FIRORO-361673 format. One line per field, with one value per residue (C-alpha): residue in three letters; x, y, z. Coordinates in steps of 0.5 Angstrom, whole numbers. Layout:
N
mikol <- (ALA,...);
c1 <- (X,...);
c2 <- (Y,...);
c3 <- (Z,...);
***
This chain:
329
mikol <- (MET,LYS,LYS,ARG,ILE,LEU,SER,GLY,MET,ARG,PRO,THR,GLY,ARG,LEU,HIS,LEU,GLY,HIS,PHE,VAL,GLY,ALA,LEU,LYS,SER,TRP,THR,SER,LEU,GLN,GLU,LYS,TYR,ASP,CYS,PHE,PHE,MET,VAL,ALA,ASP,TRP,HIS,ALA,LEU,MET,GLY,GLU,TYR,GLU,ASN,PRO,SER,ASP,ILE,ALA,LYS,ASN,SER,ILE,GLU,VAL,VAL,LYS,ASP,TRP,ILE,SER,CYS,GLY,ILE,ASP,PRO,SER,GLN,SER,THR,ILE,PHE,ILE,GLN,SER,MET,ILE,PRO,GLU,HIS,LEU,GLU,LEU,ALA,MET,VAL,PHE,SER,LEU,LEU,THR,PRO,LEU,GLY,TRP,LEU,GLU,ARG,CYS,THR,THR,TYR,LYS,GLU,GLN,LEU,ARG,GLU,ILE,LYS,GLY,ARG,MET,LEU,ALA,THR,TYR,GLY,PHE,LEU,GLY,TYR,PRO,VAL,LEU,GLN,ALA,ALA,ASP,ILE,ALA,LEU,TYR,ASN,ALA,ASN,LEU,VAL,PRO,VAL,GLY,MET,ASP,GLN,LEU,PRO,HIS,LEU,GLU,LEU,ALA,ARG,GLU,ILE,ILE,ARG,ARG,PHE,HIS,GLY,LEU,TYR,LYS,LYS,LYS,ILE,PHE,VAL,GLU,PRO,GLU,PRO,VAL,LEU,THR,GLU,THR,PRO,ARG,LEU,ILE,GLY,LEU,ASP,ASN,ARG,LYS,MET,SER,LYS,SER,TYR,GLY,ASN,PHE,ILE,ALA,LEU,SER,ASP,THR,PRO,GLU,ALA,VAL,SER,LYS,LYS,VAL,HIS,SER,MET,TYR,THR,ASP,PRO,ALA,ARG,THR,ARG,ALA,ASP,ILE,PRO,GLY,LYS,VAL,GLU,GLY,ASN,PRO,VAL,PHE,ILE,TYR,HIS,ASP,LEU,PHE,ASN,PRO,ASP,THR,ALA,GLU,VAL,ALA,ASP,LEU,LYS,GLU,ARG,TYR,SER,ARG,GLY,GLN,VAL,GLY,ASP,VAL,GLU,VAL,LYS,LYS,LYS,LEU,THR,LEU,ALA,ILE,ASN,ALA,PHE,LEU,ASP,PRO,VAL,ARG,ARG,ARG,ARG,ALA,LYS,LEU,SER,ASP,ALA,ASP,VAL,LEU,ARG,ILE,VAL,LYS,GLU,GLY,ALA,VAL,LYS,ALA,ALA,LYS,THR,ALA,LYS,ARG,THR,MET,ASN,GLU,VAL,LYS,LYS,CYS,LEU,HIS,GLN,VAL,ILE,MET);
c1 <- (-152,-149,-148,-142,-138,-132,-128,-121,-115,-110,-102,-101,-96,-96,-101,-103,-106,-113,-113,-114,-119,-123,-122,-118,-122,-129,-126,-124,-131,-134,-131,-133,-141,-139,-137,-131,-127,-121,-118,-111,-114,-108,-112,-114,-107,-104,-110,-106,-100,-99,-92,-89,-91,-86,-88,-94,-92,-89,-94,-99,-94,-93,-101,-103,-98,-101,-108,-105,-102,-108,-113,-116,-116,-114,-118,-124,-122,-122,-115,-111,-110,-114,-110,-110,-118,-118,-126,-125,-122,-128,-134,-131,-131,-138,-140,-136,-141,-148,-145,-146,-141,-144,-144,-137,-137,-141,-137,-133,-128,-126,-126,-122,-116,-116,-115,-111,-106,-100,-95,-98,-103,-110,-115,-114,-119,-117,-118,-125,-128,-125,-132,-133,-128,-130,-137,-135,-131,-137,-141,-137,-136,-145,-143,-149,-145,-139,-137,-136,-135,-141,-135,-135,-144,-144,-139,-143,-150,-146,-145,-152,-154,-150,-152,-160,-158,-155,-161,-166,-162,-161,-169,-164,-163,-154,-152,-156,-155,-150,-152,-147,-144,-143,-136,-136,-129,-129,-123,-118,-114,-107,-101,-101,-108,-110,-113,-108,-105,-99,-96,-96,-93,-98,-99,-97,-96,-97,-90,-87,-82,-83,-78,-81,-87,-84,-81,-87,-93,-88,-88,-97,-100,-103,-106,-102,-106,-102,-94,-93,-96,-99,-104,-110,-112,-117,-119,-123,-120,-114,-110,-106,-113,-116,-111,-111,-119,-117,-111,-110,-115,-114,-120,-119,-111,-114,-120,-115,-111,-117,-118,-111,-110,-115,-113,-106,-104,-99,-95,-95,-90,-92,-99,-95,-91,-96,-99,-94,-93,-101,-99,-93,-97,-103,-98,-93,-97,-98,-92,-90,-95,-92,-85,-88,-89,-86,-86,-86,-92,-96,-95,-97,-103,-107,-106,-110,-115,-114,-117,-123,-124,-123,-128,-134,-132,-131,-139,-141,-138,-140,-147,-146,-144,-149,-154,-151,-149,-158,-158,-153,-156);
c2 <- (-43,-41,-47,-51,-51,-58,-57,-59,-61,-66,-66,-66,-62,-54,-49,-45,-40,-44,-47,-40,-37,-44,-46,-41,-34,-36,-41,-33,-30,-36,-36,-29,-32,-41,-45,-48,-54,-54,-61,-63,-69,-73,-81,-77,-77,-84,-86,-85,-84,-90,-93,-86,-83,-79,-72,-72,-70,-64,-62,-62,-57,-52,-54,-50,-45,-43,-43,-39,-33,-33,-31,-37,-34,-41,-36,-37,-42,-50,-53,-60,-67,-71,-76,-73,-75,-84,-82,-81,-88,-91,-89,-89,-98,-97,-93,-98,-104,-101,-97,-101,-102,-100,-93,-93,-95,-91,-85,-81,-78,-85,-87,-81,-81,-89,-87,-81,-82,-86,-89,-91,-97,-95,-100,-101,-102,-96,-92,-94,-92,-85,-82,-87,-84,-77,-78,-80,-74,-69,-73,-74,-67,-65,-61,-57,-55,-56,-51,-56,-53,-57,-62,-65,-64,-72,-73,-70,-73,-80,-76,-76,-83,-87,-81,-84,-91,-91,-87,-92,-98,-96,-92,-87,-81,-78,-74,-68,-68,-63,-59,-55,-48,-47,-43,-37,-38,-44,-48,-43,-46,-47,-43,-47,-48,-54,-56,-54,-59,-61,-67,-61,-57,-52,-48,-40,-44,-39,-39,-38,-32,-25,-27,-35,-32,-26,-33,-37,-30,-30,-36,-37,-38,-32,-33,-38,-35,-29,-28,-21,-14,-10,-18,-16,-23,-26,-25,-28,-35,-31,-35,-27,-25,-29,-28,-21,-20,-25,-21,-15,-10,-3,-5,1,-2,-9,-5,-2,-8,-12,-5,-5,-12,-14,-8,-10,-4,-8,-14,-19,-17,-10,-14,-20,-14,-11,-18,-20,-14,-14,-23,-21,-15,-19,-25,-21,-19,-27,-29,-23,-28,-35,-31,-31,-38,-42,-50,-50,-45,-50,-55,-52,-50,-57,-60,-54,-56,-63,-62,-58,-63,-69,-67,-67,-73,-77,-74,-76,-84,-85,-84,-89,-93,-94,-95,-99,-103,-103,-106,-112,-112);
c3 <- (-208,-214,-221,-222,-227,-229,-234,-236,-241,-242,-240,-246,-248,-248,-250,-254,-257,-260,-252,-250,-255,-255,-247,-243,-244,-243,-236,-234,-234,-232,-225,-224,-223,-222,-217,-222,-221,-226,-227,-230,-234,-233,-232,-239,-243,-240,-245,-250,-247,-243,-248,-246,-240,-238,-240,-236,-230,-232,-237,-231,-227,-235,-236,-229,-230,-237,-233,-228,-233,-237,-231,-228,-221,-215,-210,-213,-217,-215,-219,-218,-221,-223,-221,-214,-213,-212,-213,-220,-222,-217,-220,-227,-225,-223,-229,-233,-230,-233,-240,-246,-251,-256,-253,-253,-261,-264,-261,-267,-264,-261,-270,-272,-266,-268,-276,-275,-269,-272,-269,-263,-260,-259,-259,-251,-246,-243,-249,-252,-244,-243,-244,-239,-235,-237,-235,-228,-228,-229,-224,-219,-217,-219,-225,-227,-233,-238,-243,-249,-256,-261,-263,-256,-255,-257,-250,-246,-249,-247,-240,-239,-243,-236,-231,-234,-233,-227,-224,-227,-226,-218,-217,-214,-217,-214,-220,-224,-231,-233,-239,-244,-244,-252,-253,-257,-261,-265,-267,-268,-275,-275,-277,-284,-286,-283,-276,-270,-267,-263,-267,-273,-269,-273,-266,-262,-255,-249,-247,-254,-253,-257,-263,-263,-265,-270,-273,-273,-275,-281,-283,-283,-290,-291,-299,-305,-311,-308,-311,-311,-307,-311,-312,-310,-304,-300,-294,-291,-289,-289,-283,-283,-282,-277,-272,-273,-272,-266,-262,-265,-260,-266,-270,-274,-277,-277,-283,-286,-287,-289,-295,-297,-297,-301,-306,-307,-303,-299,-297,-294,-289,-286,-285,-281,-277,-274,-272,-269,-265,-263,-261,-257,-254,-252,-250,-245,-239,-240,-239,-234,-229,-231,-229,-223,-222,-219,-219,-212,-212,-216,-212,-208,-212,-213,-207,-204,-210,-209,-201,-202,-208,-204,-201,-205,-209,-202,-201,-208,-207,-201,-204,-209,-205,-200,-207,-209,-202,-202,-208,-207,-201);
***
């Protein structure tokens, strides 16, 4: 049998090129080799957006459109929305009973988000406990593998600790301890050379029009010390060339641009014009596939996926309840 993968995304807004290089590119290849469950994590979105949840349902549909447009195949992978499967919250409740508070309080991402996210009250039980729900998401499907970046490894290790604690307390092994599948591409830098963030708006969305892409590329941060085209510029770490390396398949053209840029023989306008052409060429088939998907198509796909996911989730949760009933009674 194929090993199983569980991964997901929160429906908090439009997906962008960072989501493609950081996750979707990997997902499309993983679905060829593994039994993949891809989840729209709307309960996780609600943990941060509980004061204004009105966009979550619409965003969930748009996320699935982006997934399918980028190559996630519903005939190969199970695509579903988290809240369609009540067992996620059931298992999260069980795990919350045995997870020490200190394990959650030491989570660096929790501390960072409390500092960085302004205008929302996130010092809640739910937000502190989101790694517990994350562990339940993974354990519910007995995922062998979870695609993560280096910064997410502590979250996966916490899930493994929670699973080990359950097995140690109740003397029955129900869950698989998941292993990481490290993504090859590091996090994509934002157009303004800051961390890419929806709050900064410094990204190119997968659903952007050709005109929007052109406008965004021509506003990109380059070498601030280069005030004229005849001044040698810095290529290393320059966002324009980072994007060229990722999205321009013409490696000879990229090499030529880099050489001329470092010698002061090409202007930013030409470099950005060619990047615009490359990104739009990359996004054109994504746009075409997306245009063919209706909301009704997506609803049908996630409902079919939920039926399949529910079979596995119910089977796992029945084992958990059987185990706990033997201990309690």
